C-alpha positions as CSV (number, residue, x, y, z in Angstrom):
1,M,-15.9,5.2,10.4
2,G,-18.9,5.9,8.3
3,R,-21.9,4.6,8.5
4,V,-24.0,1.5,8.1
5,K,-25.2,2.4,4.3
6,H,-21.7,3.4,3.7
7,P,-18.8,2.1,6.0
8,G,-15.1,3.6,6.3
9,P,-12.2,2.2,7.1
10,G,-12.5,2.4,11.0
11,F,-16.1,0.2,10.5
12,L,-14.9,-3.2,10.1
13,P,-12.3,-2.7,13.6
14,F,-14.5,-0.9,15.1
15,G,-17.7,-3.7,15.1
16,L,-15.1,-6.3,15.4
17,A,-14.1,-4.7,19.0
18,I,-18.2,-3.8,20.4
19,V,-18.1,-7.9,19.3
20,L,-15.0,-9.1,21.6
21,I,-15.8,-6.6,24.1
22,S,-19.6,-7.9,24.9
23,L,-17.9,-11.8,24.6
24,S,-15.2,-10.7,27.2
25,L,-18.0,-9.3,28.9
26,I,-20.1,-11.9,29.2
27,L,-17.4,-14.7,29.7
28,I,-16.4,-12.2,33.0
29,F,-19.8,-12.5,34.0
30,T,-20.7,-15.9,34.0
31,R,-17.4,-17.0,35.4
32,W,-17.4,-14.6,38.9
33,G,-17.4,-16.1,42.1
34,K,-16.8,-19.5,40.7
35,A,-13.5,-20.5,42.8
36,K,-11.4,-23.1,40.3
37,T,-8.6,-24.5,41.7
38,P,-5.2,-22.6,40.2
39,T,-4.2,-24.2,37.2
40,P,-0.3,-23.3,35.7
41,F,-0.5,-21.7,32.5
42,W,1.6,-24.0,30.6
43,P,1.1,-27.6,31.7
44,Y,4.6,-30.1,31.9
45,R,6.5,-29.2,28.1
46,T,3.0,-28.2,26.1
47,W,4.9,-24.8,25.6
48,L,7.4,-26.8,23.1
49,R,4.6,-27.0,20.7
50,P,4.2,-23.6,20.3
51,L,7.8,-22.3,20.3
52,L,8.1,-25.3,17.6
53,G,5.4,-23.8,15.3
54,V,6.7,-19.9,16.0
55,A,10.4,-21.1,15.2
56,I,9.0,-22.8,11.7
57,L,7.0,-19.7,10.6
58,I,10.6,-17.4,11.0
59,F,12.5,-19.6,8.6
60,Y,9.6,-20.2,6.2
61,A,9.6,-16.2,6.0
62,L,13.1,-16.4,6.2
63,L,13.9,-18.7,3.3
64,I,11.2,-17.8,0.7
65,Q,13.3,-15.4,-0.6
66,R,16.2,-17.7,-0.8
67,L,14.6,-20.8,-1.5
68,G,11.3,-19.9,-3.7
69,F,7.9,-20.2,-2.8
70,I,7.3,-23.8,-4.2
71,I,10.4,-25.3,-2.1
72,T,9.5,-23.2,0.4
73,T,5.9,-24.4,1.0
74,F,6.5,-28.0,0.3
75,A,8.7,-27.8,3.4
76,F,7.2,-25.8,5.9
77,L,4.2,-27.8,5.0
78,L,6.4,-30.9,5.5
79,I,8.1,-30.0,9.0
80,W,4.8,-28.6,10.2
81,M,2.5,-31.8,9.8
82,G,5.2,-34.0,10.8
83,V,7.0,-31.9,13.6
84,I,3.5,-30.4,15.1
85,E,0.7,-32.0,13.9
86,R,2.1,-35.7,14.1
87,L,0.6,-37.1,11.0
88,R,1.3,-39.8,8.3
89,W,4.1,-39.6,5.9
90,R,1.6,-40.8,3.1
91,T,-1.0,-37.8,4.3
92,I,2.1,-35.6,4.9
93,I,3.2,-35.9,1.3
94,S,-0.1,-35.8,-0.8
95,I,-1.1,-32.7,1.7
96,S,2.1,-31.3,0.9
97,V,2.2,-31.4,-3.3
98,G,-1.7,-30.6,-3.2
99,T,-1.4,-27.6,-0.8
100,T,1.4,-26.0,-2.2
101,A,-0.2,-26.9,-6.3
102,V,-3.2,-25.2,-5.5
103,L,-1.7,-22.0,-3.5
104,Y,1.0,-21.8,-6.5
105,L,-1.9,-22.1,-8.8
106,I,-4.2,-18.9,-7.2
107,F,-1.1,-16.9,-6.9
108,V,-0.2,-16.9,-10.1
109,L,-2.7,-17.7,-12.5
110,F,-5.7,-16.6,-11.1
111,L,-4.3,-13.4,-9.0
112,E,-1.3,-12.6,-11.2
113,V,0.7,-12.3,-8.2
114,P,4.2,-12.9,-8.7
115,L,5.5,-15.4,-6.5
116,P,9.7,-15.7,-5.3
117,L,11.4,-18.3,-7.9
118,G,14.1,-18.8,-5.4
119,I,16.5,-21.6,-7.0
120,L,13.7,-22.6,-9.6
121,R,14.7,-19.5,-12.0
122,W,15.3,-20.6,-15.5
């Protein structure tokens, strides 16, 4: 785990565990004894959007090698903001184009990380 001046690989997880335990105890003791009416964990059909989000992420992971980073990321952002966030189409398209371009520039030019080109190989 190391020391404060020379932290080891377990220092950050240990520190985060201490913070989470502390916050959990504070939450437990502040809510102790306060009676509340029970509410369902997932009210009517609110589980649908998280399920769609997981499905979109799975499809993104499955398609990124075949279609490539640019096409898959652009499509992912279009679908995510259209289905999950429900934004206007002008906003969706501008954010999708901008985010895809910025991410591509960061990974390819600055970090020199090879991204899958998929069907865009030339």
